[in-house]
C-alpha positions in Angstrom: -11.6 -23.2 -24.0 -9.8 -25.4 -22.2 -8.6 -24.0 -18.4 -4.7 -24.5 -17.8 -4.2 -24.3 -14.1 -1.5 -22.2 -12.6 2.2 -23.7 -11.6 2.0 -25.5 -8.6 4.1 -25.1 -6.4 3.6 -21.3 -7.2 2.0 -18.1 -5.4 -1.0 -18.9 -7.9 -1.5 -22.5 -7.3 -5.2 -23.4 -7.7 -6.0 -20.3 -10.1 -6.4 -20.1 -13.6 -2.8 -19.6 -15.6 -4.6 -19.0 -19.3 -7.1 -20.4 -21.3 -4.9 -21.6 -24.0 -3.7 -18.1 -25.7 -1.6 -16.6 -22.9 -0.5 -13.7 -25.4 -3.8 -13.2 -26.9 -5.3 -12.7 -23.4 -2.7 -10.2 -22.8 -3.6 -8.2 -25.5 -7.1 -8.2 -24.8 -6.4 -7.0 -21.3 -4.3 -3.9 -23.2 -7.0 -3.3 -26.1 -10.3 -4.7 -24.9 -11.7 -6.3 -21.6 -10.9 -9.2 -19.8 -12.2 -10.9 -16.5 -9.2 -12.3 -14.4 -11.0 -15.1 -11.5 -8.2 -14.3 -8.6 -11.0 -16.0 -6.1 -7.7 -17.5 -4.6 -7.1 -14.6 -2.4 -8.9 -15.1 0.9 -10.9 -12.0 2.1 -12.1 -10.9 5.7 -14.5 -8.7 7.5 -13.4 -6.3 10.4 -16.5 -4.6 12.0 -17.6 -3.6 15.3 -17.3 0.5 16.4 -13.7 0.7 17.1 -12.4 -1.1 14.2 -11.0 1.7 12.1 -8.8 3.1 15.5 -7.9 -0.6 16.5 -6.9 -1.1 12.5 -4.9 2.2 13.1 -2.8 1.5 15.7 -1.6 -1.9 13.9 -0.9 -0.7 10.7 1.3 1.5 8.6 -1.9 3.4 6.7 -3.5 5.9 8.2 -6.9 4.5 8.5 -8.5 5.9 11.7 -10.9 8.2 9.4 -11.0 5.9 6.0 -14.2 7.4 4.5 -17.2 5.0 3.6 -15.9 3.8 0.2 -12.1 4.1 0.4 -9.7 1.6 -0.8 -6.1 1.5 0.0 -3.1 -0.6 0.4 -1.9 -1.6 4.0 1.2 -3.0 5.4 2.1 -5.0 9.0 5.7 -4.3 9.7 7.9 -6.1 12.4 9.9 -3.9 14.7 13.0 -3.7 12.7 10.7 -2.1 10.0 10.6 -5.5 7.6 7.2 -6.4 5.9 5.2 -9.3 7.3 1.9 -8.6 5.7 0.3 -6.8 3.0 -3.6 -6.4 2.5 -5.9 -4.6 0.0 -8.3 -2.7 2.5 -12.2 -1.7 1.3 -14.4 0.2 3.9 -17.7 0.2 2.9 -21.2 0.0 5.0 -19.9 0.1 8.6 -17.4 -3.0 7.7 -13.7 -3.2 6.7 -12.9 -5.7 4.2 -9.3 -7.4 3.7 -8.4 -9.5 1.1 -4.8 -10.5 1.2 -2.4 -13.3 -0.7 -3.3 -16.7 -0.4 -0.3 -18.2 1.3 -0.9 -14.9 4.1 -4.6 -15.7 4.8 -4.2 -17.8 7.9 -0.9 -15.9 9.6 -3.0 -12.8 8.9 -6.0 -13.8 10.6 -4.3 -15.2 13.4 -1.7 -12.2 13.9 -5.5 -9.8 14.1 -7.3 -12.2 16.5 -4.1 -12.2 18.8 -4.0 -8.2 18.5 -8.0 -7.6 19.4 -7.5 -7.2 23.2 -10.4 -5.7 24.5 -11.1 -3.5 21.3 -14.7 -3.9 20.5 -14.1 -5.9 16.8 -15.0 -9.1 15.0 -13.1 -10.7 12.4 -14.7 -13.3 10.1 -13.7 -14.7 7.0 -15.7 -13.6 4.3 -17.4 -16.1 1.4 -16.2 -13.6 -1.2 -14.6 -14.2 -4.4 -12.2 -11.2 -6.0 -12.4 -11.2 -9.6 -10.4 -8.4 -11.5 -11.3 -6.4 -14.5 -8.8 -5.3 -16.9 -8.9 -3.1 -20.4 -10.3 0.1 -21.7 -13.4 -1.1 -22.9 -14.8 -1.6 -19.4 -16.6 1.4 -19.9 -18.8 0.1 -22.7 -22.5 0.4 -21.5 -23.1 -3.3 -22.1 -20.1 -4.0 -19.2 -21.6 -1.2 -16.9 -25.3 -2.4 -17.6 -23.8 -6.6 -16.6 -22.1 -4.5 -13.3 -25.5 -2.9 -12.6 -23.5 0.9 -12.5 -23.8 4.3 -14.4 -20.2 4.5 -14.2 -16.8 2.5 -12.9 -15.5 3.7 -9.6 -12.8 6.3 -9.9 -12.0 6.4 -6.0 -15.1 4.9 -4.1 -16.2 1.6 -4.2 -19.8 0.8 -4.7 -22.0 -1.9 -3.9 -23.8 -3.7 -6.6 -27.1 -5.6 -6.0 -28.4 -6.7 -2.6 -25.9 -9.6 -1.9 -23.1 -7.8 -0.5 -21.0 -7.6 -3.5 -19.4 -4.6 -4.4 -17.0 -3.3 -7.3 -14.0 -0.5 -6.5 -10.7 0.4 -7.9 -7.9 -1.0 -7.2 -5.6 1.3 -5.2 -2.7 2.5 -7.3 -3.7 0.8 -10.5 -6.6 0.9 -13.5 -7.6 -2.8 -12.7 -11.4 -2.9 -11.3 -12.1 -5.5 -8.7 -15.6 -7.2 -8.3 -16.2 -8.8 -5.2 -19.1 -11.3 -4.9 -20.6 -14.3 -3.1 -18.5 -17.0 -4.1 -21.9 -18.7 -4.7 -23.1 -16.0 -7.5 -19.5 -16.4 -9.1 -20.2 -18.0 -12.0 -23.3 -15.8 -12.4 -21.3 -12.9 -12.8 -19.0 -14.3 -15.2 -21.6 -15.5 -17.7 -23.1 -12.1 -17.4 -19.8 -10.4 -17.6 -18.8 -12.7 -20.7 -22.5 -11.9 -22.4 -21.5 -8.1 -22.6 -17.8 -8.5 -24.2 -15.8 -9.2 -21.6 -13.3 -12.3 -22.4 -12.1 -14.8 -20.0 -8.3 -14.2 -19.1 -5.8 -16.1 -16.6 -3.9 -14.9 -13.6 -0.8 -14.6 -16.5 -2.1 -11.8 -18.1 -3.2 -10.1 -14.8 0.7 -10.6 -13.6 2.2 -9.8 -16.9 0.3 -6.3 -16.7 1.5 -6.4 -12.8 5.2 -6.6 -13.5 5.3 -4.0 -16.4 3.7 -1.5 -14.0 6.3 -2.5 -11.6 3.5 -3.0 -8.8 5.1 -5.7 -6.6 3.8 -8.5 -4.7 4.6 -9.4 -1.0 6.4 -12.8 -1.0 7.4 -12.8 -4.4 9.1 -9.4 -4.8 10.1 -9.2 -1.0 12.4 -10.9 1.1 12.6 -11.4 4.9 14.5 -8.0 4.7 12.3 -5.4 2.4 11.1 -2.4 3.9 8.4 0.1 2.2 10.9 2.3 0.7 12.3 -0.3 -1.8 8.9 -1.3 -2.6 7.5 2.4 -3.3 5.0 1.4 -1.0 5.5 5.1 0.5 2.3 7.4 0.6 -1.0 8.3 1.7 -4.6 6.3 0.9 -5.2 5.2 -2.3 -1.1 5.9 -3.6 0.5 3.8 -1.5 0.7 1.6 1.6 2.6 3.9 4.0 1.5 7.5 5.4 4.4 9.1 6.9 2.1 11.4 8.9 1.1 8.6 11.4 3.2 6.8 14.0 2.4 4.8 16.9 2.9 1.0 14.8 5.6 -1.5 14.6 8.5 -0.5 12.7 7.6 2.8 12.6 11.4 4.0 13.6 12.6 2.5 10.9 10.1 4.0 8.2 11.1 7.6 9.8 14.7 7.3 10.0 15.1 5.9 6.5 12.8 8.8 5.1 14.6 11.6 6.9 18.3 10.4 7.0 18.8 7.7 4.9 18.1 5.8 1.9 16.6 2.6 1.4 19.3 -0.1 0.7 17.6 -1.6 -2.5 15.4 -0.5 -5.5 12.6 -2.3 -7.3 13.3 -2.1 -11.2 12.1 -3.7 -14.0 14.4 -6.3 -15.4 14.5 -7.2 -19.4 16.0 -10.9 -19.6 17.5 -13.1 -22.4 14.8 -14.8 -23.9 17.2 -17.5 -25.5 17.7 -19.6 -22.9 15.3 -21.6 -19.8 13.4 -18.7 -17.6 15.0 -17.8 -14.2 13.2 -18.4 -10.9 11.8 -15.9 -8.4 14.4 -16.0 -5.7 17.3 -16.2 -8.1 20.6 -13.9 -7.2 21.3 -11.1 -9.8 24.8 -10.3 -10.4 27.3 -7.8 -12.0 30.7 -8.9 -12.5 30.3 -12.2 -10.3 29.4 -10.0 -7.3 25.6 -10.4 -6.0 24.2 -7.3 -6.2 20.5 -8.0 -5.5 17.2 -10.8 -5.9 14.7 -11.7 -8.5 11.3 -11.7 -8.0 8.3 -12.4 -10.3 9.3 -13.7 -13.7 6.9 -13.8 -16.6 6.4 -13.5 -20.3 4.8 -10.5 -21.8 3.4 -10.4 -25.0 5.1 -7.0 -26.4 8.2 -6.8 -23.8 9.5 -10.8 -23.9 10.6 -12.2 -20.9 10.4 -9.7 -17.9 11.2 -9.6 -14.5 11.1 -7.3 -11.2 14.3 -7.0 -9.1 15.2 -5.9 -5.9 18.6 -4.4 -6.5 21.5 -2.4 -5.1 20.4 1.3 -4.7 22.6 3.2 -7.0 23.3 1.0 -9.5 23.9 2.1 -13.1 21.1 1.6 -15.4 24.1 0.2 -17.7 25.2 -2.4 -15.4 25.9 -5.7 -17.2 23.8 -8.1 -15.2 22.9 -11.9 -15.0 20.7 -14.0 -13.3 19.7 -17.6 -12.8 20.7 -20.3 -10.7 24.1 -20.2 -12.3 24.2 -16.8 -14.0 23.5 -18.2 -17.4 20.8 -15.4 -18.0 21.7 -12.1 -19.0 19.6 -9.2 -18.3 19.3 -5.5 -18.6 17.9 -2.8 -16.2 14.8 -1.0 -17.8 16.0 2.6 -17.5 12.6 4.0 -16.9 11.8 1.8 -14.2 14.8 3.5 -12.2 13.7 5.6 -9.2 14.6 8.9 -9.0 17.6 10.5 -8.0 18.2 10.5 -4.0 16.9 13.8 -2.3 18.6 13.9 1.2 15.8 14.2 4.1 15.6 16.7 6.4 17.5 15.0 8.9 20.3 14.1 6.7 20.8 17.8 5.8 20.5 18.7 9.7 23.4 16.5 10.4 25.4 17.5 7.7 24.6 21.0 8.8 26.1 20.3 12.3 29.2 18.7 10.7 30.1 22.2 9.0 29.4 20.5 5.4 26.1 22.6 4.1 
């Protein structure tokens, strides 16, 4: 099988896009078991007795008491509440592991080092590769034997072997991540292939992610994105922002939108016209010639056809006729099931209306 590289430039440049049968790989990810090499994601370790309390003051997630084995998504916001960084965080054996998007590794490391001050923490690049496993047959005995575990993790990450490798359930999804020393990556790929796991490219991973409406920073977000628009609100394991903590950059915006207002945009799934050239990430989305949003990840799905994530003006009806592409030549429709639930007035908004005599 010839490995086809991911588009360059592109968010997955340097990774394998597919092995010659992208739709077959997607089908296997849904019905069988596949392995996707995502080792282009940089991984860091944070160690030291103050690592949890120090990270807790910088980020949106409640990690001061994150238990051993727990994984969660996490964000750093700027002073206006816009998203600067996103990572997956795993706590295991007195070490905090962070992995992020390929283009954010250097800036995240630099930002964290800048914020150390007098905290007793050390930040180091980790020579670990991220391998992602998808599919219902991951629970086959042969696969579990190859991984060296009795069962796949449901919540807690588990060490495997004695080289520092571990397996975890990716937060908010059915994906299982295997983090292994880069020198052992080929060994793990061979062992899992012999156990019946099929190789797949990142195209299969992206198709599953888009269909599940899991956003990706820098692709499905822009410089104005706030967490509420991306469905990143929730506790550890179910979101990237914990509403019961404070004292971090951008917290005022998070609290204000939660208590008083509505997020200005919503993340939805779009079905695209497949008879024309595909639009690109960042293309405008229009309705009746007027801009109503921004296109995110675009991917061809083996069942759904060409689909995309998009940030659209909140409150836009699901049956709105949309267009996208550089010249607006691609028709698009909103997947009604991807629409957020009806807005519920926050406690702060109710209080304001009560003061004004509207309640």
